C-alpha positions in Angstrom: -16.8 3.1 37.0 -18.9 3.7 40.1 -20.6 7.0 40.9 -17.8 7.9 43.4 -15.2 7.4 40.7 -17.2 9.3 38.1 -17.6 12.2 40.5 -13.9 12.3 41.1 -13.2 12.2 37.4 -15.6 15.2 36.9 -13.8 17.2 39.5 -10.4 16.7 37.7 -11.7 17.3 34.2 -12.0 21.0 33.2 -15.6 22.1 33.4 -15.7 23.1 29.8 -15.0 19.5 28.8 -17.2 17.6 31.2 -20.3 17.5 29.0 -18.5 15.7 26.1 -17.2 12.4 27.5 -15.3 9.8 25.5 -15.4 10.2 21.7 -18.0 8.0 20.0 -15.3 7.0 17.5 -13.2 5.5 20.3 -16.2 3.8 21.8 -17.2 2.1 18.6 -13.7 1.1 17.6 -13.2 -0.5 21.0 -16.5 -2.3 20.7 -15.6 -3.4 17.1 -12.3 -4.8 18.3 -13.9 -6.7 21.2 -16.3 -8.4 18.9 -14.1 -8.9 15.9 -16.4 -6.7 13.8 -15.7 -5.2 10.4 -15.0 -1.6 11.4 -17.0 0.7 9.1 -17.3 3.3 11.9 -14.1 5.3 12.4 -13.1 7.1 9.2 -9.7 5.7 8.4 -8.7 3.4 5.6 -7.6 -0.2 6.3 -4.8 0.3 3.7 -1.8 2.7 3.5 -1.3 5.3 0.9 1.2 5.1 -2.0 4.5 3.4 -1.2 6.4 6.2 -2.9 5.3 8.6 -0.2 6.4 6.2 2.5 9.7 5.7 0.9 10.2 9.5 0.8 9.5 9.7 4.5 11.9 6.8 5.2 14.7 8.4 3.2 14.2 11.7 5.0 14.3 10.0 8.4 17.5 8.1 7.5 19.1 11.2 6.0 18.1 13.5 8.9 18.2 15.8 10.6 15.4 14.6 12.8 15.1 17.8 14.9 12.6 20.6 15.3 11.6 22.3 12.1 10.2 25.8 11.5 7.1 26.1 13.6 4.7 26.9 10.8 6.1 24.2 8.5 9.0 23.4 6.2 9.2 25.7 3.1 8.9 22.7 0.7 5.5 21.7 2.1 4.2 25.3 2.2 5.3 25.9 -1.4 3.7 22.6 -2.5 0.5 23.7 -0.9 0.6 27.1 -2.6 1.1 25.3 -6.0 -1.9 23.1 -5.1 -4.2 26.0 -4.4 -3.2 27.6 -7.8 -3.5 24.3 -9.6 -6.9 23.2 -8.3 -8.6 26.5 -7.5 -6.8 29.1 -9.4 -6.0 31.2 -6.4 -2.6 32.7 -5.4 -1.5 32.0 -1.8 1.7 33.3 -0.2 3.5 30.3 1.4 5.5 32.6 3.7 2.6 34.5 5.3 -0.6 32.6 4.6 0.0 28.9 5.2 0.6 27.3 8.6 1.3 23.5 8.7 -0.4 21.9 11.7 -0.6 18.6 13.5 -3.5 17.4 11.4 -6.7 19.3 10.7 -7.8 18.9 14.4 -4.8 20.8 15.7 -5.4 23.4 12.9 -8.9 23.9 14.1 -7.7 24.2 17.7 -5.0 26.7 16.8 -7.5 28.7 14.9 -10.2 28.9 17.5 -7.7 29.5 20.4 -6.0 32.1 18.3 -9.1 34.2 17.6 -11.7 33.6 20.4 -12.1 35.6 23.6 -14.2 34.3 26.5 -17.9 35.2 25.8 -17.5 35.2 22.0 -20.0 33.1 20.1 -19.4 30.4 17.6 -22.1 29.1 15.2 -22.0 25.4 14.5 -24.1 23.9 11.7 -25.7 20.6 12.9 -25.0 17.8 12.4 -21.5 18.9 13.3 -18.3 16.9 13.7 -17.7 16.1 17.3 -14.5 18.1 17.7 -16.0 21.5 17.0 -18.0 22.0 20.2 -15.4 20.9 22.8 -12.6 23.0 21.2 -14.9 26.0 21.1 -15.8 25.4 24.7 -12.1 25.2 25.7 -11.7 28.6 24.2 -14.4 30.0 26.4 -16.9 30.6 23.6 -20.6 30.3 23.7 -22.0 27.9 21.0 -25.1 28.6 18.9 -26.4 25.6 17.0 -28.2 25.8 13.7 -29.6 22.6 12.2 -29.3 21.9 8.5 -32.7 21.0 7.1 -33.2 17.5 5.8 -33.6 15.4 3.9 -31.3 17.5 1.6 -29.6 19.2 4.6 -30.1 22.6 3.1 -28.8 25.7 4.7 -31.7 27.3 6.8 -31.1 30.9 5.8 -33.6 32.6 8.1 -32.6 30.6 11.2 -28.9 31.2 10.4 -29.6 35.0 10.1 -31.3 34.9 13.5 -28.3 33.1 15.1 -25.8 35.8 14.0 -25.5 38.8 16.4 -22.8 41.3 17.5 -21.1 38.7 19.7 -20.7 36.2 16.8 -17.0 35.7 16.2 -17.0 32.7 13.9 -19.0 30.1 12.0 -17.7 26.6 11.3 -18.4 25.2 7.8 -17.5 21.5 7.1 -17.5 21.2 3.4 -17.9 18.4 2.2 -19.9 17.8 5.3 -19.4 14.9 7.8 -21.7 13.1 8.5 -24.5 14.2 6.1 -22.1 14.0 3.1 -23.4 17.2 1.4 -21.4 19.8 -0.5 -22.3 23.4 0.1 -23.1 25.4 -3.0 -21.4 28.7 -3.8 -24.7 30.5 -3.3 -25.0 29.1 0.3 -21.4 30.1 1.0 -21.9 33.6 -0.4 -24.9 34.0 1.9 -22.8 33.0 4.9 -20.2 35.4 3.7 -22.7 38.3 3.6 -23.7 37.6 7.2 -20.0 37.4 8.3 -19.4 40.9 6.7 -22.5 42.3 8.4 -21.4 41.1 11.8 -17.7 41.3 11.5 -17.4 37.5 11.9 -15.0 34.9 10.5 -15.8 31.7 8.6 -13.7 28.6 9.4 -13.8 26.0 6.7 -13.0 22.3 7.5 -12.3 21.1 4.0 -10.4 17.8 4.6 -12.6 15.9 2.0 -12.0 18.5 -0.7 -10.7 15.9 -3.2 -13.6 13.5 -2.5 -16.5 15.3 -4.3 -18.5 13.1 -6.7 -20.7 13.0 -9.8 -19.1 16.0 -11.6 -19.4 18.4 -8.7 -16.6 20.8 -7.9 -15.4 21.7 -4.5 -15.9 25.4 -3.6 -13.2 26.4 -1.1 -14.0 29.4 1.0 -11.0 31.2 -0.4 -12.8 31.4 -3.8 -15.9 33.1 -2.2 -15.5 36.9 -2.7 -17.3 37.7 0.5 -15.0 35.4 2.5 -11.6 35.8 0.9 -10.2 38.1 3.7 -12.2 36.7 6.6 -11.9 33.0 6.3 -9.6 30.2 7.6 -9.4 27.2 5.3 -8.3 24.1 7.2 -7.4 20.9 5.4 -5.3 17.8 5.7 -3.3 15.3 3.7 -4.7 12.4 5.6 -7.8 11.7 3.5 -6.2 12.4 0.1 -3.2 10.2 0.6 -4.6 7.6 3.1 -2.1 8.4 5.8 -4.4 9.4 8.7 -1.8 8.6 11.3 0.7 11.1 10.0 -1.4 14.0 11.1 -0.2 16.6 8.6 -2.7 19.4 8.3 -2.6 23.0 7.5 -4.5 26.3 7.8 -4.6 28.9 4.9 -5.7 32.4 5.7 -4.8 36.0 5.0 -1.6 37.2 6.7 -3.2 38.9 9.7 -5.4 35.9 10.3 -2.5 33.5 9.9 -0.6 35.4 12.6 -3.3 34.5 15.1 -3.1 30.8 14.1 0.6 30.7 14.3 0.6 32.5 17.7 -1.5 29.7 19.3 0.0 26.8 17.2 3.5 27.5 18.5 2.3 26.9 22.0 0.3 23.8 21.2 2.8 21.6 19.4 5.3 24.1 18.2 6.0 22.1 15.0 5.2 18.9 13.2 7.4 16.1 11.9 9.9 17.3 9.3 10.4 14.0 7.4 6.7 13.4 7.1 6.2 17.0 5.9 8.9 16.5 3.3 7.2 13.3 2.1 3.8 15.1 1.8 5.4 18.0 -0.1 6.4 15.3 -2.6 2.9 13.7 -2.6 0.9 16.9 -3.2 2.7 17.4 -6.5 1.5 14.0 -7.8 0.1 14.3 -11.4 -3.6 14.9 -12.0 -4.0 11.2 -12.7 -3.5 10.3 -9.1 -6.4 12.5 -7.9 -8.6 11.2 -10.7 -7.9 7.6 -9.8 -8.5 8.3 -6.1 -11.9 9.7 -6.9 -12.8 7.0 -9.3 -11.8 4.3 -6.8 -13.9 5.9 -4.0 -16.8 6.3 -6.4 -16.8 2.6 -7.0 -16.6 1.9 -3.3 -19.4 4.3 -2.6 -21.7 2.7 -5.2 -20.7 -0.8 -4.0 -21.7 -0.2 -0.4 -24.7 2.1 -1.2 -26.3 -0.5 -3.6 -25.8 -3.3 -1.0 -27.3 -1.2 1.8 -30.3 -0.2 -0.3 -30.9 -3.8 -1.3 -31.1 -4.7 2.4 -33.8 -2.2 2.9 -32.0 0.8 4.2 -33.0 4.3 3.0 -29.6 5.5 1.8 -29.0 9.3 1.4 -26.9 10.4 -1.6 -23.2 11.0 -0.9 -22.1 14.2 -2.7 -18.7 14.3 -0.8 -16.6 12.5 1.9 -16.2 8.8 2.1 -19.3 8.0 4.2 -22.8 6.8 3.6 -25.7 8.0 5.7 -28.7 5.7 6.2 -32.1 6.0 7.8 -32.7 3.0 10.0 -36.5 3.6 10.3 -36.8 1.9 7.0 -35.9 -1.3 8.8 -38.1 -0.7 11.8 -35.5 0.8 14.1 -35.4 4.3 15.7 -32.5 4.3 18.2 -29.2 4.7 16.5 -27.0 3.9 19.5 -28.7 0.7 20.4 -28.9 -0.2 16.7 -25.1 0.3 16.2 -24.3 -1.7 19.3 -26.5 -4.5 18.2 -25.0 -4.4 14.7 -21.5 -4.6 16.1 -22.2 -7.4 18.6 -24.6 -9.6 16.6 -23.8 -8.8 12.9 -20.1 -8.2 13.3 -20.2 -4.8 11.6 -19.5 -1.5 13.3 -21.1 1.9 12.3 -21.5 5.3 13.9 -24.7 6.5 15.5 -25.4 10.0 14.2 -27.1 11.5 17.3 -23.6 12.2 18.6 -23.4 14.9 15.9 -26.2 16.9 17.4 -26.2 18.9 20.6 -29.6 17.6 21.4 -29.1 13.9 21.3 -32.8 13.3 20.6 -32.0 14.6 17.1 -30.5 12.3 14.5 -31.5 9.1 16.3 -32.8 7.6 13.1 -29.5 8.1 11.3 -26.4 5.8 11.1 -23.1 6.5 9.2 -21.0 3.8 7.4 -17.6 4.6 6.0 -16.4 3.0 2.7 -12.7 3.9 2.8 -11.9 0.2 3.0 -10.4 -2.5 0.8 -13.0 -4.1 -1.5 -12.6 -7.4 0.4 -13.4 -5.6 3.6 -16.5 -4.0 2.2 -17.6 -7.4 0.7 -17.1 -9.1 4.1 -19.2 -6.3 5.8 -21.9 -6.7 3.1 -21.9 -10.5 3.6 -22.3 -10.2 7.4 -25.0 -7.6 7.1 -26.9 -9.7 4.6 -26.7 -12.8 6.8 -27.9 -10.8 9.9 -30.6 -8.6 8.4 -31.8 -11.4 6.2 -32.8 -13.3 9.3 
């Protein structure tokens, strides 16, 4: 696009969105398709979830009705989610007043922020942060304060975080397990955040979509189990990662009744409701026996180790993955220091696509040494990627 066309586009796009441009995930997937690359960039599986879930959805579509459903989700799904929270975390959630079914976790995030933010409120984002958080906060008219996690462990910088909180702080976003650095927040870290939220009358918004992908004996600490946050948190999650159906966009927000009312108020004006048959199928899926969740974790643990070992053998410095289905590597160990050019080269010449991590920082000079690979792929896909990387980097 020439400068004139770019200027015209900027005049049309809302000012709050102009700094953000096209999603890096879209850019890398388009580049991967153009070069026939193995796509280890965008975080979606190259396989579908259990056939039994798809059969349930097909049955529901055939049976009907295929009309609008209750705005905040069909009762069967909300009740299944309440059972899930009791089953995995030992907490009681009211499906009528505390659960809102959304169009994926992204719409849940949008509904939450638009439901609670006033122009001029401040939102704290922990960097590296998932790319959706800043644009949606900006759409709501909020000012963003960035606080960077401290590597190489990506620990919570308590003093800097305390300095970021102030009387205008309305919310802090917590991605746990964290994408892209693959850490899991400790209960102590979350309690510290909770104390700051109490002190300043702020809310904590937890993006917990990878809650069932926590490795090596760790346990996921949902915000709802943190005493300081119980009545001032919004827990956002999704069925996409757990059941490998990212295209279905079935997410949800769990919060205290007063907070849920704010979510529902905005949600009804964003999409009004989700897809009834898909919600019915996911209600069925959530009640799968414990064996399903154990096998999911065991399978992804093998995939993580498979790719991690291969990348390490090729000379990458590989960070440990405590949660999510990603691996983070430092490309300086191979003599590179520009993540964007490295990922483009890798896609075009090696035939493997990854994500440059500088896009997860507000200041794009940060994170330029880091690249993210996803391992939510078939074993043969991972093997082909490893084969291509070995052939390219070996030369």
